[in-house]
C-alpha positions in Angstrom: 0.0 0.0 0.0 2.7 2.5 1.0 4.8 1.7 -2.1 1.8 2.7 -4.3 1.5 6.0 -2.4 5.2 6.9 -3.0 5.1 5.8 -6.6 1.8 7.7 -7.2 3.2 10.9 -5.6 6.3 10.7 -7.8 4.3 10.2 -10.9 2.0 13.0 -10.1 4.9 15.4 -9.5 6.7 14.3 -12.7 3.5 14.6 -14.8 2.7 18.0 -13.3 6.2 19.2 -14.0 6.0 18.1 -17.6 2.6 19.8 -18.1 3.7 23.0 -16.4 7.0 23.1 -18.4 5.0 22.9 -21.6 2.4 25.5 -20.6 5.0 28.1 -19.4 7.6 27.1 -22.0 10.1 26.0 -19.3 13.1 24.3 -20.9 12.7 20.7 -19.8 15.7 18.5 -20.0 16.2 14.9 -19.0 19.7 15.9 -18.1 18.3 17.3 -14.8 15.9 14.5 -14.2 17.7 11.2 -14.7 20.0 11.4 -11.7 16.9 11.2 -9.5 16.5 7.6 -10.5 19.9 6.9 -8.8 19.5 9.3 -5.9 16.0 8.3 -4.7 16.7 4.6 -4.2 19.9 5.5 -2.3 18.0 7.9 0.0 15.3 5.2 0.4 17.9 2.7 1.5 19.3 5.2 4.0 15.8 6.1 5.3 14.8 2.4 5.6 17.8 1.6 7.8 17.7 4.6 10.0 13.9 4.4 10.5 13.7 0.7 11.3 17.3 -0.1 12.4 17.1 -3.5 10.6 19.3 -4.9 7.9 22.4 -2.7 8.0 23.6 -4.2 4.7 21.3 -1.8 2.9 23.6 1.1 4.0 26.3 0.0 1.5 24.1 0.4 -1.7 22.4 3.3 0.0 25.7 5.2 0.5 26.9 4.3 -3.0 23.7 5.4 -4.8 23.3 8.5 -2.8 26.9 9.7 -3.4 26.8 8.8 -7.1 23.3 10.5 -7.4 24.7 13.7 -5.9 27.7 13.5 -8.2 25.5 13.2 -11.3 23.4 16.1 -10.1 26.5 18.2 -9.8 27.4 17.2 -13.3 24.0 18.1 -14.6 24.2 21.6 -13.2 27.9 22.3 -13.6 28.7 20.3 -16.7 30.1 16.8 -17.1 33.6 18.2 -17.6 33.7 18.4 -13.8 34.2 14.6 -13.8 37.8 15.4 -14.9 38.5 16.3 -11.2 35.6 14.6 -9.4 36.3 11.1 -10.8 37.7 9.9 -7.4 34.1 10.0 -6.1 33.5 6.7 -7.9 36.1 5.2 -5.5 34.8 7.2 -2.5 31.2 6.1 -2.9 31.6 2.4 -1.9 34.0 3.5 0.8 31.4 5.8 2.3 28.7 3.0 2.1 31.1 0.6 3.9 32.0 3.2 6.4 28.3 3.7 7.3 28.0 0.0 7.8 31.1 -0.2 9.9 30.0 2.6 12.1 26.7 0.9 12.7 27.8 -2.8 13.0 31.4 -2.4 14.3 32.5 -5.3 12.0 36.3 -5.2 11.9 36.4 -6.9 8.5 34.9 -3.8 6.9 37.7 -1.5 8.2 40.5 -2.5 5.7 38.4 -1.8 2.6 37.0 1.4 4.1 40.6 2.7 4.8 41.9 1.6 1.4 39.0 3.0 -0.6 38.6 6.3 1.3 42.4 6.7 1.5 42.8 6.2 -2.2 40.0 8.6 -3.0 41.5 11.3 -0.7 44.9 10.8 -2.3 43.4 11.2 -5.8 41.3 14.2 -4.8 44.4 15.9 -3.3 46.3 15.1 -6.5 43.5 16.5 -8.7 42.9 19.7 -6.7 46.5 20.6 -5.5 48.4 19.4 -8.6 51.0 17.8 -6.5 52.6 14.4 -7.3 51.5 13.0 -4.0 52.6 9.4 -4.8 56.2 10.2 -3.9 55.0 11.2 -0.4 52.7 8.2 -0.1 55.4 5.8 -1.2 57.9 7.5 1.1 55.6 7.2 4.1 54.8 3.7 3.2 58.5 2.7 3.2 58.9 4.5 6.6 56.0 2.6 8.1 57.2 -0.7 6.6 60.7 -0.1 8.1 59.2 0.6 11.5 57.1 -2.5 11.2 60.2 -4.6 10.4 62.1 -3.1 13.4 59.2 -3.6 15.9 58.4 -7.0 14.5 62.1 -8.1 14.8 62.4 -6.7 18.3 59.3 -8.6 19.5 60.6 -11.8 18.1 64.0 -11.4 19.8 62.4 -10.8 23.2 
């Protein structure tokens, strides 16, 4: 019953918008409408979890679809050329979905992919916006951490 109400309301608004856009000669473009078909299911998943607190697994597709829907709305209004710098959002979206699930369930198995995906997205965003070859820093810090790991690991084995 409720699904019919939501679907009916959406169809009424969409039909009304089409009629009003034709009567008042408003420039109607599917370019501004199609991202809603990604955004609404994402928001629905988020709403369903936070309302009923059941099935935290829907937070992952909810986070992905919501982030990607927002990205495509930005593209619709600012131009798709913006994807030249916002492409790391495609890596960030699953990381955000998994982060939501981790924060709710505290499952430790989700933490490594959350750190990897969000870390890579942040690195790529910094590289896009600051125009710095950040990989030299990342690799340098990685070697330092690996060296400390070897030293601490060797010291623990000797004790």
